[in-house]
PyMOL Python script that loads the backbone (N, CA, C, O; Angstrom):
from pymol import cmd

cmd.read_pdbstr("""\
ATOM      1  N   MET A   1     102.910 157.872 122.795  1.00  0.00           N
ATOM      2  CA  MET A   1     103.858 158.644 123.562  1.00  0.00           C
ATOM      3  C   MET A   1     104.783 157.685 124.310  1.00  0.00           C
ATOM      4  O   MET A   1     104.333 156.657 124.816  1.00  0.00           O
ATOM      5  N   THR A   2     106.024 158.003 124.378  1.00  0.00           N
ATOM      6  CA  THR A   2     106.979 157.196 125.129  1.00  0.00           C
ATOM      7  C   THR A   2     107.510 157.993 126.304  1.00  0.00           C
ATOM      8  O   THR A   2     107.482 159.224 126.303  1.00  0.00           O
ATOM      9  N   THR A   3     107.990 157.281 127.296  1.00  0.00           N
ATOM     10  CA  THR A   3     108.551 157.903 128.486  1.00  0.00           C
ATOM     11  C   THR A   3     110.007 157.483 128.607  1.00  0.00           C
ATOM     12  O   THR A   3     110.301 156.288 128.616  1.00  0.00           O
ATOM     13  N   PRO A   4     110.916 158.433 128.700  1.00  0.00           N
ATOM     14  CA  PRO A   4     112.323 158.076 128.865  1.00  0.00           C
ATOM     15  C   PRO A   4     112.545 157.361 130.195  1.00  0.00           C
ATOM     16  O   PRO A   4     111.990 157.748 131.224  1.00  0.00           O
ATOM     17  N   VAL A   5     113.370 156.306 130.158  1.00  0.00           N
ATOM     18  CA  VAL A   5     113.724 155.561 131.358  1.00  0.00           C
ATOM     19  C   VAL A   5     115.246 155.522 131.429  1.00  0.00           C
ATOM     20  O   VAL A   5     115.889 154.802 130.666  1.00  0.00           O
ATOM     21  N   PRO A   6     115.814 156.291 132.338  1.00  0.00           N
ATOM     22  CA  PRO A   6     117.276 156.282 132.449  1.00  0.00           C
ATOM     23  C   PRO A   6     117.764 154.889 132.852  1.00  0.00           C
ATOM     24  O   PRO A   6     117.308 154.330 133.849  1.00  0.00           O
ATOM     25  N   THR A   7     118.678 154.344 132.085  1.00  0.00           N
ATOM     26  CA  THR A   7     119.197 153.006 132.322  1.00  0.00           C
ATOM     27  C   THR A   7     120.693 153.007 132.053  1.00  0.00           C
ATOM     28  O   THR A   7     121.172 153.703 131.158  1.00  0.00           O
ATOM     29  N   ARG A   8     121.406 152.244 132.813  1.00  0.00           N
ATOM     30  CA  ARG A   8     122.850 152.150 132.620  1.00  0.00           C
ATOM     31  C   ARG A   8     123.193 150.778 132.026  1.00  0.00           C
ATOM     32  O   ARG A   8     122.658 149.749 132.440  1.00  0.00           O
ATOM     33  N   PHE A   9     124.093 150.798 131.053  1.00  0.00           N
ATOM     34  CA  PHE A   9     124.563 149.571 130.417  1.00  0.00           C
ATOM     35  C   PHE A   9     126.080 149.559 130.457  1.00  0.00           C
ATOM     36  O   PHE A   9     126.725 150.608 130.422  1.00  0.00           O
ATOM     37  N   THR A  10     126.638 148.370 130.531  1.00  0.00           N
ATOM     38  CA  THR A  10     128.091 148.245 130.449  1.00  0.00           C
ATOM     39  C   THR A  10     128.506 148.470 128.993  1.00  0.00           C
ATOM     40  O   THR A  10     127.674 148.482 128.086  1.00  0.00           O
ATOM     41  N   ASP A  11     129.803 148.645 128.796  1.00  0.00           N
ATOM     42  CA  ASP A  11     130.312 148.800 127.433  1.00  0.00           C
ATOM     43  C   ASP A  11     130.003 147.569 126.590  1.00  0.00           C
ATOM     44  O   ASP A  11     129.665 147.688 125.413  1.00  0.00           O
ATOM     45  N   ASP A  12     130.119 146.397 127.188  1.00  0.00           N
ATOM     46  CA  ASP A  12     129.819 145.156 126.465  1.00  0.00           C
ATOM     47  C   ASP A  12     128.351 145.076 126.073  1.00  0.00           C
ATOM     48  O   ASP A  12     128.022 144.657 124.963  1.00  0.00           O
ATOM     49  N   GLU A  13     127.471 145.476 126.981  1.00  0.00           N
ATOM     50  CA  GLU A  13     126.042 145.461 126.673  1.00  0.00           C
ATOM     51  C   GLU A  13     125.715 146.443 125.548  1.00  0.00           C
ATOM     52  O   GLU A  13     124.940 146.127 124.645  1.00  0.00           O
ATOM     53  N   LEU A  14     126.306 147.624 125.608  1.00  0.00           N
ATOM     54  CA  LEU A  14     126.086 148.603 124.541  1.00  0.00           C
ATOM     55  C   LEU A  14     126.620 148.101 123.210  1.00  0.00           C
ATOM     56  O   LEU A  14     126.003 148.319 122.167  1.00  0.00           O
ATOM     57  N   ALA A  15     127.757 147.433 123.241  1.00  0.00           N
ATOM     58  CA  ALA A  15     128.311 146.871 122.004  1.00  0.00           C
ATOM     59  C   ALA A  15     127.356 145.836 121.422  1.00  0.00           C
ATOM     60  O   ALA A  15     127.154 145.782 120.209  1.00  0.00           O
ATOM     61  N   LEU A  16     126.776 145.022 122.282  1.00  0.00           N
ATOM     62  CA  LEU A  16     125.812 144.025 121.818  1.00  0.00           C
ATOM     63  C   LEU A  16     124.574 144.698 121.224  1.00  0.00           C
ATOM     64  O   LEU A  16     124.098 144.300 120.162  1.00  0.00           O
ATOM     65  N   ILE A  17     124.061 145.705 121.901  1.00  0.00           N
ATOM     66  CA  ILE A  17     122.901 146.443 121.390  1.00  0.00           C
ATOM     67  C   ILE A  17     123.239 147.069 120.046  1.00  0.00           C
ATOM     68  O   ILE A  17     122.435 147.009 119.116  1.00  0.00           O
ATOM     69  N   ASP A  18     124.415 147.666 119.934  1.00  0.00           N
ATOM     70  CA  ASP A  18     124.833 148.290 118.671  1.00  0.00           C
ATOM     71  C   ASP A  18     124.966 147.252 117.555  1.00  0.00           C
ATOM     72  O   ASP A  18     124.628 147.533 116.405  1.00  0.00           O
ATOM     73  N   GLU A  19     125.452 146.066 117.886  1.00  0.00           N
ATOM     74  CA  GLU A  19     125.524 144.992 116.883  1.00  0.00           C
ATOM     75  C   GLU A  19     124.130 144.653 116.371  1.00  0.00           C
ATOM     76  O   GLU A  19     123.932 144.452 115.172  1.00  0.00           O
ATOM     77  N   LEU A  20     123.174 144.593 117.280  1.00  0.00           N
ATOM     78  CA  LEU A  20     121.804 144.276 116.878  1.00  0.00           C
ATOM     79  C   LEU A  20     121.216 145.378 115.996  1.00  0.00           C
ATOM     80  O   LEU A  20     120.480 145.104 115.048  1.00  0.00           O
ATOM     81  N   VAL A  21     121.551 146.619 116.321  1.00  0.00           N
ATOM     82  CA  VAL A  21     121.105 147.730 115.461  1.00  0.00           C
ATOM     83  C   VAL A  21     121.744 147.593 114.089  1.00  0.00           C
ATOM     84  O   VAL A  21     121.064 147.731 113.072  1.00  0.00           O
ATOM     85  N   ASP A  22     123.037 147.325 114.048  1.00  0.00           N
ATOM     86  CA  ASP A  22     123.750 147.169 112.778  1.00  0.00           C
ATOM     87  C   ASP A  22     123.177 146.024 111.943  1.00  0.00           C
ATOM     88  O   ASP A  22     123.178 146.086 110.714  1.00  0.00           O
ATOM     89  N   GLU A  23     122.686 144.977 112.618  1.00  0.00           N
ATOM     90  CA  GLU A  23     122.097 143.834 111.916  1.00  0.00           C
ATOM     91  C   GLU A  23     120.647 144.081 111.500  1.00  0.00           C
ATOM     92  O   GLU A  23     120.026 143.234 110.858  1.00  0.00           O
ATOM     93  N   GLY A  24     120.115 145.244 111.871  1.00  0.00           N
ATOM     94  CA  GLY A  24     118.746 145.576 111.470  1.00  0.00           C
ATOM     95  C   GLY A  24     117.668 145.028 112.383  1.00  0.00           C
ATOM     96  O   GLY A  24     116.491 145.033 112.022  1.00  0.00           O
ATOM     97  N   ILE A  25     118.049 144.557 113.559  1.00  0.00           N
ATOM     98  CA  ILE A  25     117.060 144.038 114.505  1.00  0.00           C
ATOM     99  C   ILE A  25     116.167 145.171 114.997  1.00  0.00           C
ATOM    100  O   ILE A  25     114.992 144.959 115.296  1.00  0.00           O
ATOM    101  N   GLY A  26     116.710 146.335 115.075  1.00  0.00           N
ATOM    102  CA  GLY A  26     115.966 147.536 115.445  1.00  0.00           C
ATOM    103  C   GLY A  26     116.640 148.723 114.798  1.00  0.00           C
ATOM    104  O   GLY A  26     117.830 148.675 114.487  1.00  0.00           O
ATOM    105  N   GLU A  27     115.892 149.781 114.595  1.00  0.00           N
ATOM    106  CA  GLU A  27     116.479 150.943 113.914  1.00  0.00           C
ATOM    107  C   GLU A  27     117.304 151.823 114.843  1.00  0.00           C
ATOM    108  O   GLU A  27     118.020 152.717 114.392  1.00  0.00           O
ATOM    109  N   SER A  28     117.200 151.562 116.147  1.00  0.00           N
ATOM    110  CA  SER A  28     117.949 152.340 117.134  1.00  0.00           C
ATOM    111  C   SER A  28     118.182 151.482 118.372  1.00  0.00           C
ATOM    112  O   SER A  28     117.630 150.389 118.500  1.00  0.00           O
ATOM    113  N   ARG A  29     118.997 151.988 119.266  1.00  0.00           N
ATOM    114  CA  ARG A  29     119.204 151.285 120.533  1.00  0.00           C
ATOM    115  C   ARG A  29     117.876 151.122 121.268  1.00  0.00           C
ATOM    116  O   ARG A  29     117.566 150.052 121.792  1.00  0.00           O
ATOM    117  N   SER A  30     117.111 152.193 121.293  1.00  0.00           N
ATOM    118  CA  SER A  30     115.817 152.133 121.987  1.00  0.00           C
ATOM    119  C   SER A  30     114.911 151.067 121.385  1.00  0.00           C
ATOM    120  O   SER A  30     114.243 150.334 122.114  1.00  0.00           O
ATOM    121  N   ALA A  31     114.888 150.978 120.060  1.00  0.00           N
ATOM    122  CA  ALA A  31     114.037 149.985 119.400  1.00  0.00           C
ATOM    123  C   ALA A  31     114.481 148.573 119.749  1.00  0.00           C
ATOM    124  O   ALA A  31     113.649 147.694 119.975  1.00  0.00           O
ATOM    125  N   VAL A  32     115.791 148.354 119.793  1.00  0.00           N
ATOM    126  CA  VAL A  32     116.307 147.028 120.158  1.00  0.00           C
ATOM    127  C   VAL A  32     115.934 146.702 121.596  1.00  0.00           C
ATOM    128  O   VAL A  32     115.510 145.583 121.887  1.00  0.00           O
ATOM    129  N   ILE A  33     116.084 147.650 122.483  1.00  0.00           N
ATOM    130  CA  ILE A  33     115.752 147.414 123.898  1.00  0.00           C
ATOM    131  C   ILE A  33     114.256 147.139 124.053  1.00  0.00           C
ATOM    132  O   ILE A  33     113.869 146.222 124.777  1.00  0.00           O
ATOM    133  N   ARG A  34     113.409 147.929 123.376  1.00  0.00           N
ATOM    134  CA  ARG A  34     111.960 147.689 123.442  1.00  0.00           C
ATOM    135  C   ARG A  34     111.624 146.299 122.921  1.00  0.00           C
ATOM    136  O   ARG A  34     110.808 145.591 123.510  1.00  0.00           O
ATOM    137  N   ARG A  35     112.253 145.910 121.815  1.00  0.00           N
ATOM    138  CA  ARG A  35     112.009 144.580 121.255  1.00  0.00           C
ATOM    139  C   ARG A  35     112.425 143.496 122.249  1.00  0.00           C
ATOM    140  O   ARG A  35     111.739 142.486 122.409  1.00  0.00           O
ATOM    141  N   GLY A  36     113.556 143.722 122.911  1.00  0.00           N
ATOM    142  CA  GLY A  36     114.014 142.768 123.924  1.00  0.00           C
ATOM    143  C   GLY A  36     113.027 142.639 125.075  1.00  0.00           C
ATOM    144  O   GLY A  36     112.792 141.539 125.573  1.00  0.00           O
ATOM    145  N   VAL A  37     112.450 143.754 125.498  1.00  0.00           N
ATOM    146  CA  VAL A  37     111.458 143.719 126.582  1.00  0.00           C
ATOM    147  C   VAL A  37     110.241 142.912 126.141  1.00  0.00           C
ATOM    148  O   VAL A  37     109.714 142.112 126.913  1.00  0.00           O
ATOM    149  N   HIS A  38     109.796 143.117 124.908  1.00  0.00           N
ATOM    150  CA  HIS A  38     108.641 142.362 124.404  1.00  0.00           C
ATOM    151  C   HIS A  38     108.952 140.865 124.332  1.00  0.00           C
ATOM    152  O   HIS A  38     108.113 140.034 124.679  1.00  0.00           O
ATOM    153  N   HIS A  39     110.159 140.529 123.883  1.00  0.00           N
ATOM    154  CA  HIS A  39     110.553 139.120 123.828  1.00  0.00           C
ATOM    155  C   HIS A  39     110.605 138.510 125.232  1.00  0.00           C
ATOM    156  O   HIS A  39     110.155 137.382 125.435  1.00  0.00           O
ATOM    157  N   LEU A  40     111.149 139.245 126.188  1.00  0.00           N
ATOM    158  CA  LEU A  40     111.214 138.756 127.559  1.00  0.00           C
ATOM    159  C   LEU A  40     109.808 138.546 128.114  1.00  0.00           C
ATOM    160  O   LEU A  40     109.529 137.513 128.723  1.00  0.00           O
ATOM    161  N   ALA A  41     108.929 139.513 127.908  1.00  0.00           N
ATOM    162  CA  ALA A  41     107.558 139.390 128.409  1.00  0.00           C
ATOM    163  C   ALA A  41     106.863 138.184 127.780  1.00  0.00           C
ATOM    164  O   ALA A  41     106.142 137.462 128.469  1.00  0.00           O
ATOM    165  N   ASP A  42     107.070 137.957 126.485  1.00  0.00           N
ATOM    166  CA  ASP A  42     106.477 136.805 125.811  1.00  0.00           C
ATOM    167  C   ASP A  42     107.038 135.502 126.367  1.00  0.00           C
ATOM    168  O   ASP A  42     106.297 134.540 126.569  1.00  0.00           O
ATOM    169  N   SER A  43     108.328 135.470 126.610  1.00  0.00           N
ATOM    170  CA  SER A  43     108.962 134.276 127.168  1.00  0.00           C
ATOM    171  C   SER A  43     108.419 133.956 128.553  1.00  0.00           C
ATOM    172  O   SER A  43     108.144 132.796 128.861  1.00  0.00           O
ATOM    173  N   VAL A  44     108.265 134.973 129.387  1.00  0.00           N
ATOM    174  CA  VAL A  44     107.727 134.779 130.734  1.00  0.00           C
ATOM    175  C   VAL A  44     106.283 134.284 130.649  1.00  0.00           C
ATOM    176  O   VAL A  44     105.895 133.373 131.380  1.00  0.00           O
ATOM    177  N   ARG A  45     105.492 134.881 129.762  1.00  0.00           N
ATOM    178  CA  ARG A  45     104.097 134.463 129.603  1.00  0.00           C
ATOM    179  C   ARG A  45     104.019 133.007 129.169  1.00  0.00           C
ATOM    180  O   ARG A  45     103.228 132.236 129.712  1.00  0.00           O
ATOM    181  N   ARG A  46     104.845 132.626 128.183  1.00  0.00           N
ATOM    182  CA  ARG A  46     104.836 131.241 127.699  1.00  0.00           C
ATOM    183  C   ARG A  46     105.279 130.266 128.795  1.00  0.00           C
ATOM    184  O   ARG A  46     104.730 129.170 128.908  1.00  0.00           O
ATOM    185  N   ALA A  47     106.257 130.655 129.590  1.00  0.00           N
ATOM    186  CA  ALA A  47     106.711 129.798 130.684  1.00  0.00           C
ATOM    187  C   ALA A  47     105.601 129.608 131.714  1.00  0.00           C
ATOM    188  O   ALA A  47     105.420 128.508 132.236  1.00  0.00           O
ATOM    189  N   ARG A  48     104.867 130.664 132.003  1.00  0.00           N
ATOM    190  CA  ARG A  48     103.757 130.562 132.955  1.00  0.00           C
ATOM    191  C   ARG A  48     102.660 129.654 132.429  1.00  0.00           C
ATOM    192  O   ARG A  48     102.123 128.833 133.171  1.00  0.00           O
ATOM    193  N   VAL A  49     102.325 129.794 131.155  1.00  0.00           N
ATOM    194  CA  VAL A  49     101.310 128.933 130.550  1.00  0.00           C
ATOM    195  C   VAL A  49     101.776 127.480 130.582  1.00  0.00           C
ATOM    196  O   VAL A  49     101.008 126.586 130.934  1.00  0.00           O
ATOM    197  N   GLY A  50     103.032 127.248 130.214  1.00  0.00           N
ATOM    198  CA  GLY A  50     103.579 125.889 130.246  1.00  0.00           C
ATOM    199  C   GLY A  50     103.536 125.291 131.643  1.00  0.00           C
ATOM    200  O   GLY A  50     103.195 124.121 131.817  1.00  0.00           O
ATOM    201  N   ALA A  51     103.883 126.097 132.636  1.00  0.00           N
ATOM    202  CA  ALA A  51     103.861 125.620 134.026  1.00  0.00           C
ATOM    203  C   ALA A  51     102.434 125.293 134.454  1.00  0.00           C
ATOM    204  O   ALA A  51     102.207 124.312 135.162  1.00  0.00           O
ATOM    205  N   ALA A  52     101.480 126.105 134.032  1.00  0.00           N
ATOM    206  CA  ALA A  52     100.078 125.850 134.383  1.00  0.00           C
ATOM    207  C   ALA A  52      99.583 124.563 133.726  1.00  0.00           C
ATOM    208  O   ALA A  52      98.853 123.790 134.345  1.00  0.00           O
ATOM    209  N   ILE A  53      99.977 124.335 132.479  1.00  0.00           N
ATOM    210  CA  ILE A  53      99.580 123.103 131.786  1.00  0.00           C
ATOM    211  C   ILE A  53     100.198 121.894 132.475  1.00  0.00           C
ATOM    212  O   ILE A  53      99.511 120.903 132.721  1.00  0.00           O
ATOM    213  N   ALA A  54     101.496 121.968 132.792  1.00  0.00           N
ATOM    214  CA  ALA A  54     102.169 120.848 133.465  1.00  0.00           C
ATOM    215  C   ALA A  54     101.529 120.572 134.819  1.00  0.00           C
ATOM    216  O   ALA A  54     101.329 119.413 135.184  1.00  0.00           O
ATOM    217  N   LEU A  55     101.206 121.622 135.563  1.00  0.00           N
ATOM    218  CA  LEU A  55     100.568 121.448 136.868  1.00  0.00           C
ATOM    219  C   LEU A  55      99.216 120.769 136.714  1.00  0.00           C
ATOM    220  O   LEU A  55      98.864 119.895 137.507  1.00  0.00           O
ATOM    221  N   SER A  56      98.461 121.164 135.704  1.00  0.00           N
ATOM    222  CA  SER A  56      97.139 120.552 135.523  1.00  0.00           C
ATOM    223  C   SER A  56      97.258 119.069 135.216  1.00  0.00           C
ATOM    224  O   SER A  56      96.428 118.278 135.663  1.00  0.00           O
ATOM    225  N   TYR A  57      98.289 118.676 134.451  1.00  0.00           N
ATOM    226  CA  TYR A  57      98.488 117.247 134.181  1.00  0.00           C
ATOM    227  C   TYR A  57      98.951 116.499 135.426  1.00  0.00           C
ATOM    228  O   TYR A  57      98.600 115.335 135.617  1.00  0.00           O
ATOM    229  N   ARG A  58      99.742 117.165 136.277  1.00  0.00           N
ATOM    230  CA  ARG A  58     100.155 116.509 137.520  1.00  0.00           C
ATOM    231  C   ARG A  58      98.969 116.343 138.467  1.00  0.00           C
ATOM    232  O   ARG A  58      98.841 115.321 139.140  1.00  0.00           O
ATOM    233  N   GLU A  59      98.110 117.352 138.514  1.00  0.00           N
ATOM    234  CA  GLU A  59      96.951 117.299 139.414  1.00  0.00           C
ATOM    235  C   GLU A  59      95.877 116.338 138.910  1.00  0.00           C
ATOM    236  O   GLU A  59      95.154 115.725 139.694  1.00  0.00           O
ATOM    237  N   ARG A  60      95.789 116.220 137.580  1.00  0.00           N
ATOM    238  CA  ARG A  60      94.769 115.343 136.995  1.00  0.00           C
ATOM    239  C   ARG A  60      95.397 114.599 135.820  1.00  0.00           C
ATOM    240  O   ARG A  60      95.229 114.991 134.666  1.00  0.00           O
ATOM    241  N   PRO A  61      96.118 113.528 136.122  1.00  0.00           N
ATOM    242  CA  PRO A  61      96.823 112.796 135.067  1.00  0.00           C
ATOM    243  C   PRO A  61      95.859 112.212 134.032  1.00  0.00           C
ATOM    244  O   PRO A  61      94.696 111.922 134.312  1.00  0.00           O
ATOM    245  N   GLN A  62      96.392 112.058 132.848  1.00  0.00           N
ATOM    246  CA  GLN A  62      95.618 111.472 131.769  1.00  0.00           C
ATOM    247  C   GLN A  62      95.342 109.998 132.090  1.00  0.00           C
ATOM    248  O   GLN A  62      96.197 109.300 132.635  1.00  0.00           O
ATOM    249  N   THR A  63      94.145 109.542 131.748  1.00  0.00           N
ATOM    250  CA  THR A  63      93.748 108.159 132.014  1.00  0.00           C
ATOM    251  C   THR A  63      93.626 107.398 130.700  1.00  0.00           C
ATOM    252  O   THR A  63      93.611 108.007 129.630  1.00  0.00           O
ATOM    253  N   PRO A  64      93.540 106.075 130.769  1.00  0.00           N
ATOM    254  CA  PRO A  64      93.311 105.294 129.547  1.00  0.00           C
ATOM    255  C   PRO A  64      92.020 105.706 128.830  1.00  0.00           C
ATOM    256  O   PRO A  64      91.955 105.667 127.601  1.00  0.00           O
ATOM    257  N   ASP A  65      91.001 106.096 129.589  1.00  0.00           N
ATOM    258  CA  ASP A  65      89.762 106.575 128.959  1.00  0.00           C
ATOM    259  C   ASP A  65      90.026 107.835 128.135  1.00  0.00           C
ATOM    260  O   ASP A  65      89.474 108.002 127.047  1.00  0.00           O
ATOM    261  N   ASP A  66      90.872 108.716 128.660  1.00  0.00           N
ATOM    262  CA  ASP A  66      91.233 109.925 127.915  1.00  0.00           C
ATOM    263  C   ASP A  66      91.938 109.558 126.616  1.00  0.00           C
ATOM    264  O   ASP A  66      91.705 110.175 125.577  1.00  0.00           O
ATOM    265  N   ASP A  67      92.808 108.542 126.683  1.00  0.00           N
ATOM    266  CA  ASP A  67      93.528 108.098 125.483  1.00  0.00           C
ATOM    267  C   ASP A  67      92.554 107.601 124.421  1.00  0.00           C
ATOM    268  O   ASP A  67      92.690 107.926 123.242  1.00  0.00           O
ATOM    269  N   GLU A  68      91.586 106.824 124.839  1.00  0.00           N
ATOM    270  CA  GLU A  68      90.603 106.286 123.903  1.00  0.00           C
ATOM    271  C   GLU A  68      89.796 107.409 123.260  1.00  0.00           C
ATOM    272  O   GLU A  68      89.553 107.389 122.053  1.00  0.00           O
ATOM    273  N   LEU A  69      89.383 108.383 124.059  1.00  0.00           N
ATOM    274  CA  LEU A  69      88.613 109.503 123.532  1.00  0.00           C
ATOM    275  C   LEU A  69      89.451 110.325 122.562  1.00  0.00           C
ATOM    276  O   LEU A  69      88.957 110.745 121.515  1.00  0.00           O
ATOM    277  N   ALA A  70      90.706 110.555 122.902  1.00  0.00           N
ATOM    278  CA  ALA A  70      91.592 111.322 122.019  1.00  0.00           C
ATOM    279  C   ALA A  70      91.789 110.593 120.694  1.00  0.00           C
ATOM    280  O   ALA A  70      91.768 111.222 119.636  1.00  0.00           O
ATOM    281  N   MET A  71      91.979 109.285 120.738  1.00  0.00           N
ATOM    282  CA  MET A  71      92.166 108.507 119.510  1.00  0.00           C
ATOM    283  C   MET A  71      90.893 108.529 118.666  1.00  0.00           C
ATOM    284  O   MET A  71      90.961 108.677 117.446  1.00  0.00           O
ATOM    285  N   ALA A  72      89.754 108.385 119.296  1.00  0.00           N
ATOM    286  CA  ALA A  72      88.486 108.423 118.554  1.00  0.00           C
ATOM    287  C   ALA A  72      88.297 109.785 117.891  1.00  0.00           C
ATOM    288  O   ALA A  72      87.845 109.859 116.749  1.00  0.00           O
ATOM    289  N   SER A  73      88.632 110.845 118.588  1.00  0.00           N
ATOM    290  CA  SER A  73      88.515 112.192 118.015  1.00  0.00           C
ATOM    291  C   SER A  73      89.472 112.366 116.842  1.00  0.00           C
ATOM    292  O   SER A  73      89.105 112.942 115.817  1.00  0.00           O
ATOM    293  N   ALA A  74      90.696 111.871 116.990  1.00  0.00           N
ATOM    294  CA  ALA A  74      91.686 111.992 115.915  1.00  0.00           C
ATOM    295  C   ALA A  74      91.231 111.230 114.676  1.00  0.00           C
ATOM    296  O   ALA A  74      91.371 111.723 113.556  1.00  0.00           O
ATOM    297  N   ILE A  75      90.691 110.038 114.871  1.00  0.00           N
ATOM    298  CA  ILE A  75      90.198 109.249 113.742  1.00  0.00           C
ATOM    299  C   ILE A  75      89.038 109.959 113.069  1.00  0.00           C
ATOM    300  O   ILE A  75      88.986 110.031 111.841  1.00  0.00           O
ATOM    301  N   ALA A  76      88.112 110.482 113.852  1.00  0.00           N
ATOM    302  CA  ALA A  76      86.957 111.185 113.287  1.00  0.00           C
ATOM    303  C   ALA A  76      87.384 112.414 112.491  1.00  0.00           C
ATOM    304  O   ALA A  76      86.854 112.668 111.409  1.00  0.00           O
ATOM    305  N   MET A  77      88.336 113.174 113.019  1.00  0.00           N
ATOM    306  CA  MET A  77      88.811 114.372 112.294  1.00  0.00           C
ATOM    307  C   MET A  77      89.524 113.995 111.004  1.00  0.00           C
ATOM    308  O   MET A  77      89.368 114.663 109.982  1.00  0.00           O
ATOM    309  N   THR A  78      90.318 112.905 111.055  1.00  0.00           N
ATOM    310  CA  THR A  78      91.032 112.468 109.869  1.00  0.00           C
ATOM    311  C   THR A  78      90.057 111.980 108.801  1.00  0.00           C
ATOM    312  O   THR A  78      90.224 112.285 107.620  1.00  0.00           O
ATOM    313  N   GLU A  79      89.046 111.227 109.210  1.00  0.00           N
ATOM    314  CA  GLU A  79      88.062 110.724 108.247  1.00  0.00           C
ATOM    315  C   GLU A  79      87.214 111.845 107.664  1.00  0.00           C
ATOM    316  O   GLU A  79      86.691 111.710 106.558  1.00  0.00           O
ATOM    317  N   ALA A  80      87.070 112.952 108.391  1.00  0.00           N
ATOM    318  CA  ALA A  80      86.277 114.081 107.898  1.00  0.00           C
ATOM    319  C   ALA A  80      87.018 114.914 106.870  1.00  0.00           C
ATOM    320  O   ALA A  80      86.404 115.726 106.177  1.00  0.00           O
ATOM    321  N   GLU A  81      88.322 114.730 106.759  1.00  0.00           N
ATOM    322  CA  GLU A  81      89.113 115.492 105.790  1.00  0.00           C
ATOM    323  C   GLU A  81      88.734 115.076 104.355  1.00  0.00           C
ATOM    324  O   GLU A  81      88.456 113.905 104.099  1.00  0.00           O
ATOM    325  N   PRO A  82      88.727 116.039 103.427  1.00  0.00           N
ATOM    326  CA  PRO A  82      88.294 115.743 102.067  1.00  0.00           C
ATOM    327  C   PRO A  82      89.342 115.074 101.202  1.00  0.00           C
ATOM    328  O   PRO A  82      89.111 114.925 100.002  1.00  0.00           O
ATOM    329  N   TRP A  83      90.460 114.668 101.728  1.00  0.00           N
ATOM    330  CA  TRP A  83      91.509 114.074 100.920  1.00  0.00           C
ATOM    331  C   TRP A  83      91.109 112.703 100.526  1.00  0.00           C
ATOM    332  O   TRP A  83      91.860 112.016  99.833  1.00  0.00           O
TER     333      TRP A  83
END
""", "prot")
cmd.dss("prot")
cmd.show_as("cartoon", "prot")
cmd.util.cbc("prot")
cmd.orient("prot")
């Protein structure tokens, strides 16, 4: 079930939405707008995850010991490959 949400768009915004419909991005204006909301939500989520990862590296920077462990793991995984 969907719920109507009254929203106002400028003529330019509607023209852009209509272009996206014409290009097959969505079958209707509503579909294009819903798709845009999903893309925005995904972008915000990814930005938050990225910020959390960057913060964790700032709070606990990588050390030379971490580098050695990462290299050893990479070598072990590569040697385990059947190629």
